[in-house]
C-alpha positions as CSV (number, residue, x, y, z in Angstrom):
1,M,1.7,-34.5,-18.1
2,K,-0.9,-36.6,-16.5
3,F,-2.4,-35.2,-13.3
4,Q,-1.9,-38.6,-11.6
5,E,1.9,-38.2,-11.8
6,L,1.6,-34.9,-10.0
7,A,-0.8,-36.4,-7.4
8,K,1.8,-39.1,-6.7
9,L,4.4,-36.3,-6.2
10,F,2.1,-34.5,-3.7
11,N,1.5,-37.7,-1.8
12,A,5.2,-38.4,-1.5
13,L,6.0,-34.9,-0.3
14,E,3.1,-35.1,2.2
15,S,4.4,-38.4,3.6
16,T,7.6,-36.8,5.0
17,T,8.3,-33.7,7.2
18,K,12.1,-33.9,6.5
19,R,13.3,-31.1,4.3
20,L,16.2,-33.1,2.8
21,E,13.8,-35.9,1.8
22,M,11.5,-33.3,0.2
23,I,14.4,-31.9,-1.8
24,D,15.4,-35.4,-2.9
25,I,11.8,-36.2,-4.0
26,L,11.5,-33.0,-5.9
27,S,14.9,-33.3,-7.6
28,T,14.1,-36.8,-8.7
29,F,10.8,-35.6,-10.2
30,F,12.4,-32.7,-12.0
31,K,15.2,-35.0,-13.3
32,K,12.6,-37.1,-15.0
33,I,11.0,-34.1,-16.6
34,K,14.4,-33.0,-17.8
35,E,15.0,-36.4,-19.4
36,T,11.6,-36.2,-21.3
37,G,12.3,-32.8,-22.6
38,D,8.6,-31.9,-22.4
39,F,8.3,-28.7,-20.4
40,K,4.8,-27.6,-21.6
41,D,3.2,-28.0,-18.2
42,L,6.2,-27.2,-16.0
43,D,5.1,-23.7,-15.0
44,K,1.7,-25.0,-13.9
45,I,3.4,-27.8,-11.9
46,I,5.5,-25.2,-10.0
47,Y,2.4,-23.0,-9.2
48,L,0.6,-26.0,-7.8
49,L,3.6,-27.0,-5.7
50,Q,3.5,-23.5,-4.3
51,G,-0.2,-24.0,-3.4
52,Q,-1.4,-21.6,-6.2
53,L,-3.0,-21.8,-9.6
54,V,-0.8,-19.0,-11.0
55,S,2.0,-16.8,-9.8
56,N,1.2,-13.6,-7.9
57,I,1.9,-11.4,-10.9
58,K,-0.7,-13.2,-13.1
59,Q,-4.4,-13.1,-12.8
60,F,-6.8,-16.0,-12.2
61,S,-10.3,-15.3,-11.1
62,K,-11.6,-16.9,-8.0
63,L,-13.3,-20.2,-8.6
64,G,-16.3,-19.5,-6.3
65,I,-16.8,-23.1,-5.2
66,A,-17.8,-23.4,-1.6
67,E,-17.4,-26.5,0.6
68,K,-21.2,-27.1,0.3
69,M,-21.0,-27.5,-3.5
70,I,-18.0,-29.9,-3.2
71,I,-20.0,-32.0,-0.7
72,E,-23.0,-32.1,-3.2
73,A,-20.7,-33.0,-6.1
74,L,-19.0,-35.7,-4.0
75,S,-22.4,-37.1,-2.9
76,V,-23.7,-37.5,-6.5
77,H,-20.4,-38.9,-7.7
78,S,-20.0,-41.4,-4.9
79,G,-23.7,-42.2,-4.1
80,I,-23.0,-41.4,-0.4
81,D,-25.4,-39.3,1.5
82,K,-24.3,-35.7,2.2
83,K,-24.8,-36.1,5.9
84,K,-22.5,-39.1,6.0
85,I,-19.9,-37.1,3.9
86,K,-20.0,-34.3,6.5
87,E,-19.4,-36.8,9.3
88,I,-16.4,-38.2,7.5
89,L,-15.2,-34.7,6.7
90,I,-15.3,-33.7,10.3
91,K,-13.4,-36.9,11.3
92,I,-10.7,-36.5,8.6
93,G,-10.4,-32.7,8.9
94,D,-9.8,-32.2,5.2
95,V,-12.2,-32.2,2.2
96,G,-9.6,-33.8,0.0
97,G,-8.7,-36.5,2.5
98,A,-12.4,-37.2,3.1
99,A,-13.1,-37.6,-0.6
100,E,-10.2,-40.1,-1.0
101,E,-11.5,-42.2,1.9
102,I,-15.0,-42.2,0.6
103,L,-14.0,-43.1,-3.0
104,K,-11.7,-45.9,-1.9
105,K,-14.7,-47.6,-0.2
106,K,-17.1,-46.7,-3.0
107,K,-19.3,-49.5,-4.2
108,K,-18.8,-50.8,-7.7
109,Q,-22.3,-49.6,-8.7
110,K,-22.1,-46.2,-10.3
111,S,-24.7,-43.8,-11.5
112,I,-25.5,-43.8,-15.2
113,L,-24.0,-40.4,-15.6
114,D,-20.7,-41.6,-14.3
115,F,-20.7,-44.9,-16.2
116,N,-19.2,-43.8,-19.5
117,A,-16.4,-41.8,-18.0
118,T,-15.3,-44.2,-15.4
119,D,-15.9,-47.7,-16.8
120,L,-15.2,-47.4,-20.5
121,G,-11.5,-46.9,-20.4
122,K,-11.4,-44.3,-17.6
123,Q,-9.9,-41.2,-19.1
124,S,-6.9,-39.9,-17.3
125,L,-6.9,-36.2,-16.6
126,E,-4.1,-34.0,-18.1
127,I,-2.8,-31.0,-16.2
128,A,-3.5,-28.7,-19.2
129,E,-7.1,-30.0,-19.2
130,L,-7.4,-29.4,-15.4
131,Y,-6.4,-25.8,-15.9
132,S,-8.8,-25.4,-18.9
133,E,-11.7,-26.7,-16.8
134,L,-10.8,-24.5,-13.8
135,E,-10.8,-21.5,-16.0
136,K,-14.3,-22.3,-17.2
137,I,-15.4,-22.5,-13.6
138,A,-13.8,-19.1,-12.8
139,R,-15.5,-17.5,-15.8
140,S,-18.9,-18.9,-15.0
141,E,-21.1,-16.1,-13.6
142,G,-24.7,-15.1,-13.3
143,S,-27.9,-17.2,-13.4
144,G,-27.3,-20.9,-13.6
145,S,-23.5,-20.6,-12.9
146,Q,-23.7,-22.8,-9.9
147,D,-25.1,-25.7,-12.0
148,V,-22.4,-25.1,-14.6
149,K,-19.7,-25.2,-11.9
150,L,-21.2,-28.3,-10.3
151,G,-21.2,-30.1,-13.7
152,I,-17.6,-29.2,-14.5
153,L,-16.5,-30.3,-11.0
154,R,-18.3,-33.7,-11.4
155,G,-16.7,-34.1,-14.8
156,L,-13.3,-33.6,-13.3
157,M,-13.9,-35.9,-10.5
158,S,-15.1,-38.6,-12.9
159,K,-11.7,-38.7,-14.5
160,C,-9.8,-38.9,-11.2
161,S,-8.7,-41.8,-9.0
162,P,-9.3,-41.4,-5.3
163,L,-5.8,-40.0,-4.8
164,E,-6.2,-37.5,-7.7
165,T,-9.6,-36.4,-6.3
166,K,-7.9,-35.7,-2.9
167,Y,-5.5,-33.2,-4.5
168,L,-8.1,-31.9,-7.0
169,L,-10.3,-30.8,-4.2
170,R,-7.4,-29.3,-2.2
171,I,-6.4,-27.3,-5.3
172,I,-10.0,-26.0,-5.7
173,T,-10.2,-25.1,-2.0
174,S,-6.8,-23.5,-1.9
175,T,-5.7,-25.9,0.8
176,L,-3.0,-27.8,-1.2
177,R,-0.2,-27.7,1.4
178,V,2.3,-30.5,1.0
179,G,4.8,-28.9,3.3
180,A,7.3,-27.8,0.7
181,S,8.3,-24.2,1.2
182,T,9.3,-22.0,-1.8
183,Q,13.0,-22.3,-0.7
184,T,12.7,-26.1,-0.6
185,I,11.1,-26.1,-4.1
186,I,14.0,-23.9,-5.4
187,E,16.6,-26.3,-4.0
188,G,14.8,-29.2,-5.7
189,I,14.7,-27.3,-9.0
190,A,18.4,-26.5,-8.7
191,L,19.4,-30.1,-8.0
192,G,17.0,-31.6,-10.5
193,F,17.8,-29.3,-13.5
194,T,21.4,-28.3,-12.9
195,G,22.8,-31.2,-10.7
196,T,23.8,-29.0,-7.8
197,K,22.1,-27.1,-5.0
198,E,24.8,-24.4,-5.4
199,N,22.7,-22.8,-8.2
200,R,19.8,-22.2,-5.8
201,D,21.0,-18.6,-5.1
202,I,20.9,-17.8,-8.8
203,I,17.4,-19.2,-9.1
204,E,16.2,-17.4,-6.0
205,R,17.6,-14.0,-7.1
206,A,15.9,-14.5,-10.5
207,F,12.6,-15.3,-8.7
208,N,13.0,-12.1,-6.5
209,L,13.5,-10.0,-9.6
210,H,10.8,-11.8,-11.6
211,P,8.3,-13.2,-9.0
212,D,7.0,-16.0,-11.2
213,L,8.8,-19.3,-10.3
214,G,7.0,-21.1,-13.1
215,D,8.5,-18.7,-15.7
216,V,12.0,-19.0,-14.1
217,T,11.9,-22.8,-13.9
218,K,10.7,-23.1,-17.5
219,L,13.5,-20.8,-18.7
220,L,16.0,-22.9,-16.7
221,A,14.7,-26.1,-18.2
222,E,14.7,-24.8,-21.8
223,K,17.8,-22.6,-21.9
224,G,19.9,-23.4,-18.9
225,I,21.3,-21.6,-15.8
226,D,23.1,-18.9,-17.8
227,A,19.7,-17.7,-19.1
228,V,18.4,-17.5,-15.5
229,K,21.5,-15.5,-14.5
230,N,20.6,-13.0,-17.1
231,I,17.1,-12.3,-15.7
232,K,16.9,-8.6,-15.0
233,I,14.4,-6.1,-13.6
234,T,11.5,-5.5,-16.0
235,Y,9.4,-2.4,-16.0
236,G,5.7,-3.4,-15.4
237,T,6.7,-6.6,-13.5
238,P,7.0,-6.1,-9.7
239,I,10.1,-7.0,-7.7
240,R,9.7,-8.9,-4.4
241,M,9.9,-6.3,-1.7
242,M,12.7,-6.1,0.9
243,L,11.5,-6.6,4.4
244,A,12.7,-5.5,7.8
245,S,13.5,-7.4,11.0
246,R,13.0,-6.6,14.7
247,V,15.7,-6.4,17.3
248,P,15.9,-4.6,20.7
249,Y,16.6,-1.0,20.1
250,L,19.8,-1.1,22.1
251,E,21.1,-3.6,19.6
252,I,20.4,-1.5,16.5
253,P,23.8,0.4,16.5
254,S,25.8,-2.9,16.8
255,R,23.7,-4.6,14.1
256,L,23.9,-1.8,11.6
257,G,27.1,-0.1,12.5
258,V,27.4,3.6,13.4
259,P,26.4,5.8,11.7
260,F,23.2,4.5,10.3
261,V,20.0,6.3,9.1
262,V,16.5,6.3,10.5
263,E,13.3,7.1,8.6
264,Y,9.7,7.4,9.6
265,K,7.8,4.1,9.5
266,L,4.4,5.3,8.2
267,D,0.9,4.1,8.9
268,G,-0.1,3.6,5.2
269,E,0.2,1.2,2.3
270,R,3.5,0.3,0.8
271,L,3.7,0.8,-3.0
272,Q,6.2,-0.1,-5.6
273,V,5.9,2.4,-8.4
274,H,6.9,1.7,-12.0
275,K,6.9,4.7,-14.3
276,V,7.2,3.9,-18.0
277,G,6.6,7.2,-19.9
278,D,3.1,8.2,-18.9
279,K,2.1,4.7,-17.9
280,I,2.2,4.2,-14.2
281,Y,2.0,0.9,-12.4
282,L,1.4,0.7,-8.6
283,F,2.0,-2.6,-7.0
284,S,1.0,-3.6,-3.5
285,R,3.1,-5.5,-1.0
286,I,1.7,-8.8,-2.3
287,L,2.5,-7.7,-5.8
288,N,-1.1,-6.9,-7.0
289,D,-1.5,-4.1,-9.5
290,I,-3.6,-1.5,-7.6
291,S,-3.1,1.4,-9.9
292,N,-6.8,2.0,-10.3
293,Q,-7.2,2.7,-6.6
294,Y,-4.9,5.6,-6.6
295,P,-5.4,7.7,-9.9
296,D,-4.2,10.8,-8.0
297,V,-0.9,9.1,-7.1
298,C,-0.4,8.0,-10.7
299,Q,-0.9,11.6,-11.9
300,V,1.5,13.2,-9.3
301,I,4.1,10.6,-10.4
302,R,3.7,11.6,-14.0
303,E,4.1,15.2,-13.3
304,N,6.8,15.3,-10.6
305,V,9.2,12.4,-11.1
306,K,12.0,13.5,-13.5
307,A,12.6,10.3,-15.4
308,K,11.1,8.6,-18.4
309,R,11.5,5.2,-16.8
310,V,12.0,4.5,-13.1
311,I,11.1,2.2,-10.2
312,I,10.7,3.7,-6.8
313,E,9.2,2.5,-3.5
314,G,7.2,4.5,-1.0
315,E,4.3,4.5,1.4
316,V,1.0,6.1,0.5
317,V,-0.6,7.8,3.6
318,A,-4.0,9.4,4.1
319,M,-3.7,13.2,4.8
320,D,-6.0,15.9,6.1
321,T,-7.3,18.4,3.6
322,F,-4.4,20.8,4.3
323,Y,-1.8,18.0,3.7
324,E,-0.3,18.9,7.2
325,K,-1.4,15.9,9.3
326,M,-1.0,12.2,8.6
327,L,-4.2,10.2,9.2
328,P,-4.4,6.6,10.4
329,F,-4.6,3.6,8.1
330,Q,-8.4,3.2,8.7
331,E,-8.9,6.4,6.6
332,L,-6.7,5.1,3.8
333,S,-8.5,1.8,3.7
334,K,-11.6,3.6,2.5
335,R,-9.8,4.1,-0.8
336,R,-9.9,0.3,-1.4
337,R,-13.0,0.2,-3.5
338,K,-14.0,-0.6,-7.1
339,H,-16.5,2.1,-7.6
340,D,-16.5,5.9,-7.3
341,V,-12.7,5.9,-6.9
342,E,-12.3,9.5,-8.3
343,D,-14.9,10.9,-5.8
344,V,-13.3,9.0,-2.8
345,S,-9.8,10.2,-3.8
346,K,-11.1,13.8,-3.5
347,E,-12.6,13.1,-0.1
348,I,-9.5,11.4,1.3
349,P,-6.3,13.0,-0.1
350,V,-3.1,11.1,0.1
351,C,0.6,11.7,-0.1
352,L,3.2,9.3,-1.4
353,F,6.3,9.3,0.8
354,A,9.2,7.9,-1.4
355,F,12.0,6.1,0.4
356,D,13.9,4.0,-2.2
357,L,15.0,3.7,-5.8
358,L,15.3,0.3,-7.5
359,Q,15.9,1.2,-11.1
360,H,16.5,4.4,-13.1
361,E,16.2,4.3,-16.9
362,D,18.3,1.3,-17.9
363,E,20.4,1.3,-14.8
364,P,19.5,-1.1,-11.9
365,F,20.1,0.4,-8.5
366,I,19.3,-2.5,-6.2
367,D,23.0,-3.5,-5.8
368,Y,24.1,0.0,-4.9
369,P,24.4,1.0,-1.2
370,L,21.5,3.0,0.3
371,P,23.2,6.4,0.3
372,K,23.7,6.2,-3.5
373,R,20.1,5.1,-4.0
374,R,18.8,7.9,-1.8
375,K,20.9,10.6,-3.5
376,K,19.5,9.7,-6.9
377,L,16.0,9.6,-5.5
378,E,16.4,13.1,-4.2
379,E,17.6,14.3,-7.6
380,I,14.6,13.0,-9.6
381,I,11.7,13.8,-7.2
382,E,10.1,17.3,-7.2
383,E,8.4,17.5,-3.8
384,R,4.9,18.9,-3.4
385,D,2.0,18.2,-1.0
386,E,1.1,14.9,-2.6
387,L,4.7,13.6,-3.1
388,R,7.5,13.9,-0.6
389,L,10.7,12.1,0.4
390,V,10.3,10.2,3.7
391,Q,12.1,12.0,6.6
392,S,15.5,10.5,7.1
393,I,18.4,11.5,9.3
394,K,21.9,10.1,10.2
395,I,22.2,8.6,13.7
396,E,25.3,8.5,15.8
397,S,23.9,7.5,19.2
398,I,21.1,5.8,21.1
399,E,20.0,9.2,22.4
400,D,19.7,10.5,18.8
401,L,17.7,7.3,17.9
402,L,15.2,7.8,20.8
403,N,14.8,11.5,20.0
404,F,13.9,10.7,16.4
405,F,11.6,7.9,17.4
406,N,9.6,10.2,19.7
407,K,9.4,12.8,17.0
408,A,8.1,10.3,14.5
409,R,5.4,9.0,16.9
410,N,4.4,12.6,17.8
411,E,3.9,13.3,14.1
412,G,1.6,10.4,13.5
413,A,4.1,7.7,12.3
414,E,3.9,4.1,13.5
415,G,7.6,4.2,14.5
416,I,10.9,4.3,12.7
417,M,13.0,2.2,10.2
418,A,16.7,2.0,10.9
419,K,18.8,1.2,7.9
420,S,22.4,0.4,7.2
421,I,24.4,2.8,5.0
422,K,27.5,0.7,4.7
423,E,28.9,-0.4,1.4
424,D,26.9,-3.7,1.6
425,S,23.6,-1.9,2.2
426,I,22.1,-3.2,-1.0
427,Y,18.4,-3.6,-1.6
428,Q,17.8,-7.3,-0.7
429,A,14.7,-8.1,-2.9
430,G,12.5,-10.7,-1.3
431,N,14.6,-11.0,1.9
432,R,14.1,-10.1,5.5
433,G,17.7,-9.5,6.6
434,F,19.3,-7.2,9.1
435,K,20.0,-4.3,6.8
436,W,16.6,-2.8,7.7
437,L,15.3,-2.9,11.3
438,K,11.9,-1.7,12.4
439,M,11.0,-0.2,15.8
440,K,7.5,0.6,17.0
441,G,7.8,0.6,20.8
442,L,10.2,1.2,23.6
443,E,8.6,0.0,26.8
444,G,10.1,-3.1,28.3
445,S,7.7,-5.5,30.0
446,K,4.6,-5.0,27.8
447,L,4.2,-5.5,24.1
448,K,4.0,-2.3,22.1
449,D,4.4,-3.6,18.6
450,T,1.6,-4.9,16.3
451,I,1.2,-8.4,15.1
452,D,-0.4,-9.6,11.9
453,V,-2.5,-12.8,12.1
454,V,-4.7,-14.8,9.7
455,L,-8.2,-15.7,10.9
456,V,-8.7,-19.5,11.0
457,G,-11.8,-19.8,13.2
458,A,-14.8,-18.0,14.6
459,N,-17.1,-18.4,17.6
460,Y,-20.6,-17.0,18.0
461,G,-21.1,-14.1,20.3
462,R,-23.5,-13.6,23.2
463,G,-25.9,-10.9,24.1
464,R,-26.1,-8.2,21.4
465,R,-23.7,-10.3,19.3
466,K,-25.9,-13.4,19.5
467,G,-26.3,-15.0,16.0
468,V,-23.1,-13.4,14.6
469,Y,-19.5,-14.2,15.2
470,G,-18.1,-12.3,18.2
471,T,-14.7,-13.9,18.6
472,Y,-12.2,-14.9,16.0
473,L,-9.2,-17.3,16.3
474,G,-6.0,-15.8,14.9
475,A,-3.0,-17.7,13.8
476,I,0.7,-16.9,13.1
477,Y,2.8,-18.6,10.4
478,D,5.6,-21.1,10.7
479,P,7.5,-21.2,7.4
480,S,9.6,-24.3,8.5
481,T,6.4,-26.4,8.5
482,D,4.3,-24.3,6.1
483,S,1.6,-24.2,8.7
484,F,-0.5,-21.8,10.7
485,L,-0.3,-22.0,14.5
486,T,-3.3,-20.7,16.4
487,F,-2.1,-17.8,18.6
488,T,-5.0,-15.9,20.2
489,R,-8.7,-15.2,20.3
490,I,-9.7,-11.7,19.2
491,A,-12.9,-10.3,20.7
492,S,-12.2,-6.6,21.2
493,G,-11.8,-3.7,18.8
494,W,-14.7,-4.6,16.6
495,T,-17.2,-1.9,15.8
496,D,-20.6,-2.9,14.6
497,E,-19.6,-1.8,11.1
498,I,-16.5,-3.9,11.1
499,M,-18.3,-6.9,12.5
500,E,-20.9,-6.7,9.7
501,E,-18.1,-6.3,7.1
502,L,-16.2,-9.3,8.6
503,M,-19.3,-11.5,8.5
504,K,-19.6,-10.9,4.8
505,K,-15.9,-11.7,4.3
506,V,-15.9,-15.0,6.2
507,K,-19.2,-16.5,5.0
508,P,-17.6,-17.7,1.7
509,I,-14.6,-19.3,3.5
510,E,-16.4,-21.2,6.3
511,L,-15.4,-24.8,6.7
512,S,-16.9,-27.7,8.6
513,S,-13.5,-29.1,9.6
514,K,-10.1,-27.8,10.5
515,P,-7.9,-26.9,7.5
516,K,-5.0,-29.2,7.0
517,S,-2.6,-26.3,7.2
518,V,-3.7,-25.2,10.7
519,I,-2.3,-26.6,13.9
520,S,-4.6,-25.9,16.9
521,D,-5.5,-27.2,20.3
522,E,-8.8,-25.2,20.1
523,T,-12.0,-26.0,18.3
524,P,-14.0,-23.0,17.3
525,D,-17.7,-23.0,16.3
526,T,-16.6,-22.6,12.7
527,W,-13.3,-23.1,10.9
528,L,-12.2,-20.7,8.2
529,E,-9.9,-21.0,5.3
530,P,-6.7,-19.0,6.2
531,Q,-7.3,-16.0,3.9
532,I,-8.2,-12.9,5.9
533,V,-5.3,-11.0,7.5
534,I,-5.7,-8.5,10.3
535,E,-3.4,-6.5,12.5
536,I,-3.8,-6.7,16.2
537,M,-2.3,-5.1,19.4
538,G,-2.1,-6.7,22.8
539,D,-0.8,-6.4,26.3
540,E,1.9,-9.0,26.3
541,I,3.0,-12.3,24.7
542,T,2.9,-15.3,27.0
543,V,4.4,-18.8,26.6
544,R,3.2,-22.1,28.1
545,D,4.4,-25.5,27.1
546,E,6.4,-23.9,24.2
547,S,3.1,-22.4,22.8
548,Y,2.9,-18.6,22.5
549,S,-0.2,-16.5,23.0
550,L,-1.2,-12.9,23.3
551,R,-3.0,-11.4,26.3
552,F,-5.9,-8.9,25.7
553,P,-5.7,-8.8,21.9
554,V,-7.5,-5.9,20.2
555,F,-8.3,-5.6,16.5
556,K,-6.5,-2.7,14.8
557,R,-7.2,-3.0,11.1
558,F,-7.6,-5.3,8.1
559,R,-4.4,-6.0,6.1
560,A,-5.7,-6.5,2.6
561,D,-2.1,-5.7,1.4
562,K,-0.8,-8.9,3.0
563,G,-1.3,-12.6,2.1
564,P,-1.6,-15.4,4.7
565,K,2.1,-16.2,4.4
566,D,3.1,-12.5,4.9
567,I,1.8,-12.5,8.5
568,T,3.9,-12.5,11.6
569,T,6.0,-15.7,11.9
570,L,6.7,-17.9,14.8
571,A,10.4,-16.7,14.8
572,E,9.2,-13.1,15.0
573,I,6.9,-13.9,17.9
574,K,9.9,-15.5,19.7
575,E,11.9,-12.3,19.1
576,L,9.0,-10.1,20.4
577,Y,8.7,-12.2,23.5
578,E,12.4,-11.8,24.1
579,L,12.1,-8.0,23.5
580,Q,9.3,-7.5,26.0
581,S,11.1,-9.7,28.5
582,G,14.2,-7.6,28.4
């Protein structure tokens, strides 16, 4: 498929905020693809619609193209001075939109280097070629790599119309946000390829079990909905993890039904463990394979899980040298390194606390109620210092709930997880329902829970922080608009070491204008691509003119295990506000 067809689709989606219109646009597009019978680029189209180059379970190296390089390439390509481009960029607020405006007004005179590509027939870029060239950019490293990347980028731009260039640059800068959520895309797929939205649940379930919507859509197009129905759990491919909701603790019994169970909510890193013989896969919350970070966990699984093939979930927590006391997440975060992993694993021992079973041998367990999953989990795990079952008890009353909560906090846990044990207490892969409820605090008028935000801006500090960023602008996520809403400025909780680490992290993602995906009434000294996720605490959530904010926010930790869209949502902030207000 020609990239220009995809650019037109992006533009049509961007021109509306109405979900039903988006579904109609998408379904019409997919119907045309179905009629052609050419599905070669379909998976790539789906990834790009999701704002990605590949799915989370596939690898694609970072492109390493900063805004500065794009401005340079655009300057050479258009003949416009870099200073003028920056002025337009600040005005437009989006590198892709700025490029489109510049190229629309571009004079007919072109540089000799651009002449052959643009005037002699103007080649039209294919999606497959786009991916091939982006892979070349990603693989380019070492001395002279910047010149190579710049040359490839100019070559791509020379084959693009102004509209195509707009979306090409947004793809490269990971800012392609046309407002279509994954759920909207799934509905468009269902309607376009099967003629009815009713099949969206089948497609969504398949996506939850095999988190590659490109693969799922291609299978649907080639073999039909029955083939999608037959998608099953696959060892070595992560399943989208089930999430928990928040409600006032007094509502927990009525939400879950009595009795229910409560477990420790641990201050570690969630892992999905796939055991296939001696091969162990450890997947993070965002479905990255992080097996190399925990060789000791892999070994303890090999030796102490009585199954040839199994998928379990648990939380890995840093422990003291006697395996008696759980340590805070900051200690565990030291394990996230590429070098000297074996030595660090000896310095910072860990324990994997298992809490769920998703598959045992050839038998899927996700559709079984929690008590059956827990019973089988207990049968196959041989507990030792480095591998334990998470503490879990049955609850009959609010008094029992509060007693267990206090016990959990006293023993170093973040709080508790309350879980339904009714017949319908299945494992809801990829969903945040009300089968699991999390609880971190009790006090009424002040916020005692944590909030995950993505950094979208930074301001220079004063005094001893002069010359470095001292305050960061954090945003929450609104799935309904696929946008990040600025929420609070974070200036406390940073140590000098953290500040230095953060400066290194933000330098490659600095922007001269507000990202298109960010909605903000503030203008920081520097805008940032929404990539870095942190966890914060604060005094209380406030609301003014329907905008929420956090008083006295304090940095708690980096959340490398979460992507930008995994952060706290606007709906959750509203829930927390209601919780603290009683």
